C-alpha positions in Angstrom: 30.4 3.4 -5.4 32.6 6.2 -5.3 30.4 8.0 -8.1 27.3 7.4 -5.9 28.8 8.5 -2.4 29.8 11.8 -4.2 26.0 12.3 -5.5 24.8 11.3 -2.3 27.1 13.9 0.3 26.6 16.4 -3.2 22.7 16.5 -2.6 23.4 16.8 1.6 25.5 20.0 0.5 23.0 21.1 -2.1 20.2 20.8 0.5 22.0 22.5 3.1 23.7 25.2 1.1 20.6 26.4 0.1 22.0 28.0 -2.9 19.6 30.4 -4.5 19.8 29.0 -7.8 19.2 25.7 -6.8 16.4 26.7 -4.6 14.9 28.5 -7.6 15.3 25.3 -9.5 13.3 23.5 -6.7 10.5 25.8 -6.4 10.2 25.8 -10.1 9.8 22.3 -10.3 7.2 22.2 -7.5 5.3 24.8 -9.3 5.2 23.4 -12.8 4.7 19.8 -11.7 2.3 20.8 -8.7 0.2 22.9 -10.9 0.2 20.1 -13.8 -0.9 17.6 -11.2 -3.8 19.9 -9.9 -5.1 20.3 -13.4 -4.9 16.5 -14.1 -6.9 15.9 -11.0 -9.4 18.4 -11.8 -10.0 17.1 -15.1 -9.1 13.4 -15.2 -11.1 12.5 -11.7 -14.4 13.7 -13.3 -13.6 12.1 -16.7 -12.8 9.0 -14.7 -16.1 9.0 -12.9 -17.9 9.9 -16.5 -16.5 6.7 -17.9 -17.2 4.3 -15.2 -20.9 5.2 -14.7 -21.7 7.2 -17.8 -23.7 6.0 -20.8 -23.0 8.5 -23.5 -21.8 8.5 -27.2 -18.4 8.0 -27.8 -17.6 6.9 -24.2 -15.7 3.8 -25.6 -13.7 5.9 -27.9 -13.0 8.2 -24.9 -11.9 5.1 -22.7 -9.6 3.7 -25.6 -7.8 7.4 -25.6 -7.5 7.3 -22.2 -5.6 4.0 -21.8 -3.5 5.1 -25.1 -2.6 8.2 -23.2 -1.3 5.9 -20.0 1.5 4.8 -22.4 1.9 8.1 -24.7 5.5 8.8 -25.5 6.2 12.4 -23.9 8.4 13.3 -26.3 5.3 13.2 -29.2 3.4 15.5 -26.7 6.2 17.8 -26.7 6.8 17.7 -30.5 2.8 18.5 -30.6 2.5 21.2 -28.5 5.8 22.9 -29.7 4.3 22.7 -33.2 1.1 24.4 -31.6 2.6 26.9 -29.8 5.5 28.3 -32.6 5.7 31.7 -34.0 4.0 30.5 -37.4 1.5 27.6 -35.4 -2.1 28.1 -34.3 -1.2 29.1 -31.1 1.8 31.1 -31.6 0.1 34.4 -30.7 0.0 33.7 -27.1 3.7 33.3 -26.9 3.9 30.6 -24.5 6.9 28.5 -25.9 9.9 28.3 -23.5 7.8 29.2 -20.7 7.1 27.7 -17.6 2.9 27.4 -18.8 4.0 25.5 -21.9 5.8 23.1 -19.6 2.7 22.8 -17.2 0.6 22.1 -20.4 2.8 19.2 -21.6 2.9 17.8 -18.0 -0.5 18.1 -17.4 -1.5 16.1 -20.9 1.0 13.0 -19.7 -0.6 13.4 -16.5 -4.0 13.5 -16.3 -4.8 10.3 -18.3 -3.1 8.5 -15.0 -5.6 10.1 -12.8 -8.7 9.4 -15.2 -7.6 5.9 -15.3 -6.9 5.2 -11.9 -10.3 6.8 -10.8 -12.2 5.1 -13.3 -10.8 1.7 -12.3 -11.5 2.2 -8.4 -15.1 3.4 -9.1 -15.7 0.2 -11.6 -14.4 -1.9 -8.5 -17.3 -0.6 -6.2 -20.4 -2.6 -5.2 -23.1 -1.6 -8.2 -25.7 -1.7 -5.7 -24.1 1.8 -4.1 -24.9 3.6 -7.2 -28.4 2.2 -7.7 -28.9 3.0 -4.1 -28.0 6.7 -5.0 -30.4 6.7 -7.9 -33.2 5.5 -6.1 -32.6 8.0 -3.5 -33.1 10.6 -6.4 -29.2 11.7 -6.4 -28.3 13.3 -10.2 -25.3 12.7 -12.0 -23.2 15.3 -10.2 -24.0 14.0 -6.7 -23.7 10.5 -7.7 -20.1 11.3 -9.0 -19.4 13.4 -5.9 -20.4 10.3 -3.4 -18.6 7.5 -5.5 -15.5 9.6 -5.1 -16.1 9.9 -1.7 -16.2 6.3 -1.6 -13.3 5.9 -3.1 -10.8 8.8 -1.7 -8.0 6.4 -0.9 -7.8 5.6 -4.4 -8.2 9.4 -5.8 -5.3 9.9 -3.4 -3.1 7.5 -4.7 -4.2 8.6 -8.3 -3.1 12.1 -7.3 0.3 10.9 -6.5 0.6 8.6 -9.4 -0.2 11.8 -11.5 2.4 14.0 -9.3 5.1 11.0 -10.1 4.3 10.8 -13.8 4.7 14.9 -14.1 7.9 15.4 -12.2 9.6 12.5 -13.8 8.9 14.3 -17.5 11.9 15.3 -18.9 11.6 15.0 -22.9 8.8 17.2 -23.4 9.7 19.5 -20.8 12.9 20.0 -22.3 11.5 20.8 -25.9 8.9 23.3 -25.0 10.5 24.7 -22.1 14.4 25.1 -23.4 15.8 24.4 -20.2 16.8 28.2 -19.6 18.7 29.2 -16.7 16.4 31.2 -14.6 13.3 30.8 -16.3 12.6 27.3 -17.4 15.2 25.3 -15.9 13.6 22.1 -13.5 15.5 19.4 -11.6 15.0 16.8 -14.8 16.3 19.4 -17.4 19.5 20.0 -15.0 20.0 16.4 -14.7 20.2 16.0 -18.4 22.4 18.8 -18.7 24.8 18.1 -15.9 24.9 14.6 -17.5 25.7 16.1 -21.0 28.6 17.9 -19.5 30.1 14.9 -18.1 29.4 16.2 -14.2 27.7 12.7 -13.3 28.5 13.7 -9.3 26.5 16.9 -9.5 23.7 15.3 -11.9 23.2 12.3 -9.7 23.1 14.8 -6.6 20.2 16.8 -8.4 18.8 12.9 -9.0 18.9 12.4 -5.3 17.1 15.6 -4.6 14.4 15.0 -6.9 13.8 11.6 -5.5 13.6 13.0 -2.1 11.3 15.7 -3.2 9.0 13.1 -5.1 8.9 11.1 -1.9 7.9 13.8 0.4 5.3 15.0 -1.9 3.7 11.7 -2.0 4.0 11.0 1.6 2.3 14.1 2.2 -0.6 13.0 -0.3 -0.7 9.7 1.4 -1.0 11.4 5.0 -3.9 13.6 4.1 -5.9 10.7 2.2 -8.2 9.1 4.4 -7.2 5.4 5.0 -10.0 2.8 4.4 -11.3 0.9 7.6 
């Protein structure tokens, strides 16, 4: 119990002190996970719509891949991306390994199946007559997809929050491609791993509490701007 109390008070001190190094880690965490979430929504939501209403070759295979991605081990993603970005790898010339962009890539890969899967499920639960009515009035595929997304905006908001939660909680792949470099690629999750390995459990717990608070605030914000179904 004492350790948890130390962690809680440590979190309060970190927040109130506004230490530049700590603020930098928080800002980088928000940048990496926020950008990854944005990319996940931009790619996952249209994919979810296509899987729900589209009829095209490979649709079932793509659906299986999305479902597989929901449980994809992040360390496997980290390994594959590391091999691709390695100096002798096919994308090594881009020099992205051990940079925040590499961390954005792995977090996007683990987050976008969440956005796609939730969006697909939400649209499939809509009344099929809605899609028929849109087609009767001459709406094309893009217009149909847009109207269906509008009809499921609360669920899309939930998909966004879930994708952000998946991205910001990711640690293994981010550690592999980012390297946890102080001042360059260190984020809250990798900092927690570092402090735990050092035996500084109070600081690790304090960082964990800050991470929870950050995730809570972002999710509350997403819920606040998402329309509530009547």
